[in-house]
C-alpha positions in Angstrom: -168.5 -181.7 118.4 -164.7 -181.5 118.7 -163.2 -180.0 121.8 -161.4 -176.8 121.1 -157.9 -176.7 122.7 -155.9 -173.5 123.1 -152.1 -173.7 123.0 -150.0 -171.2 124.9 -146.4 -171.4 123.7 -143.7 -169.6 121.7 -145.5 -170.2 118.4 -144.3 -167.0 116.8 -140.6 -167.3 117.9 -137.9 -167.1 115.3 -136.5 -170.5 116.1 -136.7 -173.8 114.2 -137.2 -175.9 117.4 -139.9 -173.7 118.8 -141.8 -173.9 115.5 -141.3 -177.7 115.3 -142.6 -178.4 118.8 -145.6 -176.1 118.2 -146.4 -177.8 114.9 -146.0 -181.3 116.4 -148.4 -180.5 119.3 -150.9 -179.1 116.8 -150.8 -182.2 114.6 -150.9 -184.6 117.6 -154.0 -182.9 119.0 -155.7 -183.0 115.6 -154.8 -186.7 115.4 -156.4 -187.2 118.8 -159.6 -185.7 117.6 -159.3 -182.2 119.0 -159.4 -178.7 117.4 -156.2 -176.9 118.3 -155.6 -173.1 118.1 -152.6 -171.1 119.3 -153.3 -168.2 121.5 -152.0 -164.9 120.3 -150.8 -163.0 123.4 -150.5 -159.3 123.3 -147.5 -159.1 125.7 -145.6 -162.0 124.2 -142.6 -160.0 123.0 -139.5 -161.4 121.3 -136.3 -159.5 121.8 -134.3 -160.8 118.9 -136.5 -159.5 116.1 -133.4 -158.4 114.2 -133.0 -162.1 113.3 -136.5 -162.4 111.8 -136.5 -163.6 108.2 -139.3 -163.9 105.7 -138.9 -167.7 106.0 -139.7 -167.7 109.7 -142.7 -165.6 109.1 -143.8 -167.8 106.2 -143.5 -171.0 108.4 -146.1 -169.7 110.7 -148.7 -170.3 108.0 -148.5 -174.0 109.1 -149.7 -173.1 112.6 -153.4 -172.3 113.4 -152.7 -169.1 115.3 -155.7 -167.1 116.4 -156.0 -163.9 114.3 -156.8 -161.7 117.3 -155.2 -161.2 120.7 -156.5 -163.6 123.3 -159.3 -162.2 125.6 -160.0 -164.6 128.5 -163.5 -163.1 129.0 -164.5 -163.7 125.4 -162.4 -166.6 123.9 -163.7 -170.0 124.9 -161.7 -173.2 125.0 -162.4 -176.6 126.5 -158.8 -176.7 127.7 -155.6 -174.6 127.4 -152.3 -176.2 127.1 -149.3 -174.2 128.3 -146.1 -175.6 126.8 -143.8 -177.0 125.5 -140.5 -175.2 124.9 -138.6 -173.1 127.4 -141.5 -171.2 128.9 -140.1 -171.5 132.4 -136.4 -170.7 131.6 -136.0 -167.3 133.3 -132.4 -167.2 132.1 -133.5 -166.8 128.5 -133.4 -163.2 127.3 -135.0 -163.8 123.9 -138.6 -163.3 124.9 -140.8 -161.7 127.6 -141.6 -163.9 130.6 -145.3 -163.2 130.8 -147.7 -164.5 133.5 -149.7 -166.6 131.1 -146.7 -169.0 130.9 -147.5 -169.8 134.5 -151.2 -170.2 134.1 -152.3 -166.7 135.0 -154.9 -164.7 132.9 -156.2 -167.9 131.1 -159.8 -169.0 131.2 -160.8 -172.6 130.5 -162.1 -175.6 132.5 -158.6 -177.2 132.2 -155.3 -175.3 132.3 -152.7 -177.9 131.5 -148.9 -177.6 131.8 -147.5 -179.9 129.1 -143.7 -180.2 129.1 -142.7 -176.6 129.9 -138.9 -176.5 130.0 -136.9 -174.6 132.5 -133.4 -175.4 131.3 -131.1 -173.7 133.9 -133.9 -172.2 136.1 -134.7 -174.3 139.2 -137.3 -173.8 141.9 -135.2 -171.5 144.1 -134.3 -169.3 141.1 -138.0 -169.1 140.2 -138.9 -168.0 143.8 -136.1 -165.4 143.8 -137.0 -164.0 140.4 -140.7 -163.5 141.4 -140.0 -162.8 145.1 -142.4 -165.6 146.0 -145.3 -163.8 144.5 -146.1 -166.1 141.6 -147.4 -169.7 142.0 -148.7 -172.5 139.8 -152.2 -172.7 141.4 -154.0 -171.9 138.2 -153.0 -175.2 136.6 -155.4 -178.1 136.8 -152.7 -180.5 135.6 -148.9 -180.2 135.8 -146.0 -181.8 134.0 -142.5 -180.9 133.1 -140.0 -181.4 130.2 -136.9 -181.4 132.3 -135.8 -182.0 135.9 -135.4 -178.3 136.7 -139.0 -177.6 135.6 -140.0 -180.5 137.8 -138.0 -178.8 140.6 -140.0 -175.7 140.1 -143.3 -177.7 140.4 -142.1 -179.4 143.6 -140.8 -176.2 145.1 -143.7 -173.9 144.2 -146.7 -176.2 144.0 -145.5 -178.7 146.6 -146.6 -181.7 144.4 -144.9 -184.3 142.3 -145.5 -184.4 138.5 -144.5 -186.5 135.5 -141.7 -185.6 133.1 -143.2 -185.9 129.7 -141.6 -185.7 126.2 -141.2 -182.7 124.0 -144.1 -182.7 121.5 -141.8 -183.5 118.6 -141.5 -187.0 120.0 -145.3 -187.6 119.9 -145.9 -188.0 116.2 -145.7 -191.6 114.9 -144.0 -190.5 111.6 -142.8 -187.4 109.8 -142.8 -188.9 106.4 -145.8 -186.9 105.2 -144.0 -183.7 106.0 -140.7 -184.5 104.2 -140.7 -181.8 101.5 -137.3 -182.4 99.8 -134.9 -185.1 98.9 -131.3 -183.7 98.6 -129.2 -185.2 95.8 -125.8 -184.8 97.4 -124.1 -186.9 100.0 -123.6 -184.5 102.9 -123.1 -183.9 106.6 -126.0 -181.9 108.1 -124.7 -179.2 110.5 -127.0 -177.4 112.9 -126.2 -175.3 115.9 -125.8 -171.8 117.3 -122.1 -171.9 118.3 -119.1 -173.8 117.0 -115.5 -173.0 118.1 -113.0 -172.2 115.4 -111.3 -175.5 116.1 -114.5 -177.4 115.8 -115.2 -175.8 112.4 -111.8 -176.8 111.1 -112.2 -180.4 112.2 -115.7 -180.7 110.8 -114.4 -179.2 107.5 -111.6 -181.7 107.5 -114.0 -184.6 108.2 -116.2 -183.6 105.2 -113.2 -183.3 102.9 -111.8 -186.7 104.0 -115.2 -188.4 103.5 -115.9 -186.4 100.3 -119.1 -185.0 101.7 -120.6 -181.6 101.5 -121.5 -179.5 104.6 -125.1 -178.4 104.7 -126.0 -175.9 107.5 -129.4 -174.9 108.9 -130.2 -172.1 111.3 -129.2 -168.4 111.1 -127.2 -167.9 108.0 -124.2 -166.0 109.6 -123.6 -168.9 111.9 -122.9 -171.3 109.0 -120.9 -169.2 106.6 -118.1 -171.8 107.0 -120.2 -174.6 105.4 -120.8 -175.3 101.8 -124.5 -174.5 101.7 -127.1 -172.8 103.8 -130.5 -174.3 103.6 -132.6 -171.7 105.4 -135.1 -172.2 108.2 -138.1 -174.0 106.6 -139.0 -176.6 109.2 -140.0 -179.2 106.6 -136.7 -178.8 104.7 -135.0 -179.0 108.1 -136.4 -182.5 108.9 -135.9 -183.6 105.3 -132.2 -182.7 105.4 -131.7 -184.5 108.7 -133.6 -187.6 107.4 -131.4 -187.8 104.4 -128.0 -186.9 105.9 -125.1 -189.3 105.9 -124.1 -187.8 109.3 -125.5 -185.1 111.6 -123.4 -182.8 113.7 -125.1 -180.4 116.2 -124.0 -177.9 118.7 -125.9 -176.7 121.7 -129.3 -177.6 120.1 -132.1 -179.6 121.7 -134.2 -180.4 118.7 -131.2 -181.2 116.5 -130.5 -184.0 118.9 -134.1 -185.1 119.0 -134.6 -185.4 115.3 -131.2 -187.2 115.0 -132.7 -189.8 117.4 -136.1 -189.9 115.7 -134.5 -190.7 112.4 -131.8 -193.0 113.9 -129.0 -191.0 112.4 -125.3 -191.3 113.0 -124.7 -188.1 114.9 -122.5 -186.3 117.4 -123.2 -183.2 119.4 -121.2 -180.6 121.2 -123.5 -179.6 124.1 -120.9 -177.2 125.5 -122.5 -177.9 128.9 -126.0 -177.1 127.8 -128.3 -178.6 130.5 -131.4 -179.5 128.4 -129.3 -181.1 125.6 -127.3 -183.1 128.1 -130.4 -184.3 129.9 -132.3 -185.5 126.9 -129.1 -187.4 125.7 -128.8 -189.0 129.2 -132.5 -190.0 129.3 -132.3 -191.5 125.8 -129.1 -193.4 126.7 -127.0 -191.5 124.2 -124.8 -189.4 126.5 -121.7 -190.8 124.8 -122.6 -188.8 121.6 -121.6 -185.6 123.4 -118.1 -184.5 122.4 -116.4 -182.9 125.3 -113.4 -181.9 123.1 -113.0 -181.3 119.4 -110.7 -184.3 119.1 -113.6 -186.6 119.8 -115.7 -185.5 116.9 -114.4 -187.9 114.2 -113.9 -190.8 116.7 -117.5 -190.6 117.9 -119.0 -189.8 114.5 -117.7 -193.1 113.2 -118.8 -195.1 116.3 -122.0 -196.7 115.1 -125.1 -196.2 117.2 -127.2 -199.1 118.3 -130.7 -197.5 118.6 -132.5 -200.6 120.0 -132.7 -199.3 123.6 -133.2 -195.7 122.6 -136.1 -196.5 120.3 -137.8 -198.6 123.0 -137.3 -195.7 125.5 -138.9 -193.3 123.0 -141.9 -195.6 122.5 -142.4 -196.1 126.2 -142.1 -192.4 127.1 -144.3 -191.4 124.2 -147.1 -193.7 125.3 -146.9 -192.2 128.9 -146.8 -188.7 127.6 -149.8 -189.1 125.3 -151.7 -190.8 128.1 -151.0 -187.8 130.4 -152.2 -185.4 127.7 -155.4 -187.2 127.0 -156.2 -187.7 130.7 -155.5 -184.0 131.4 -157.9 -182.9 128.6 -160.7 -185.4 129.4 -160.6 -185.7 133.2 
């Protein structure tokens, strides 16, 4: 009989990256021989519901989300995984920071923290936010997605823990999920904020190279591009896979999928901690454009993915080993 694994994450968020990491975790667990199900939590409230579109709601059909609200005294799982995504980022105002994200009110033999991200929240900020009244003692296994999440673990739990990869790294291939092959030659643009000058330069690059600008995300962020492609996660990865170039701004998963598909890409992190850290770990910090004049220069600077691909493989194997050990032991 397959072990049933509950997943506690932002599976109903209106965010492409949140849905992709949830989907990837689901598919990896199925591949490993488990039966995954996302917990539906009554107090998991999202504060940007004005941005909800029918497409976001439609994409949830690809996730096995429990139909009823989670009841720890009734619902039985062999293990519950808390993560990934920014569950420990207390600076985010887009969702409610509920106790379940820290292992509370969950019932299973194994409560596993898999790659919760903290972004700008460190251990001291965590202690201050909860006045020292919340701990991580309910977890049987701890891991982090970034160094600030690791700092929370070291500060609160007084133990070391591995940094593991975001679930989107764990699948061997996305080929079976590619749903569309665009006919145009284009630059794929994805992000939440571009300065006016960055927009002008990107438009100039597209015109010079005779390429269209395709944009994904929230439509009003990309009204300066040629075409908006919506928020379908399978279209999203299809458009990245087939792009001539990728340009992202302040987006973690845009960088990840550019790496996974070995694309020529640049990014404007605008100082975003999680984006800068994943680029540094992958050996691609030079792809971050610190000023708009670097965009064209770095976009044409060919990327040698040899070391990055080896890093991804090594870290993926470690992350999967941690996940399997946490569930089985």
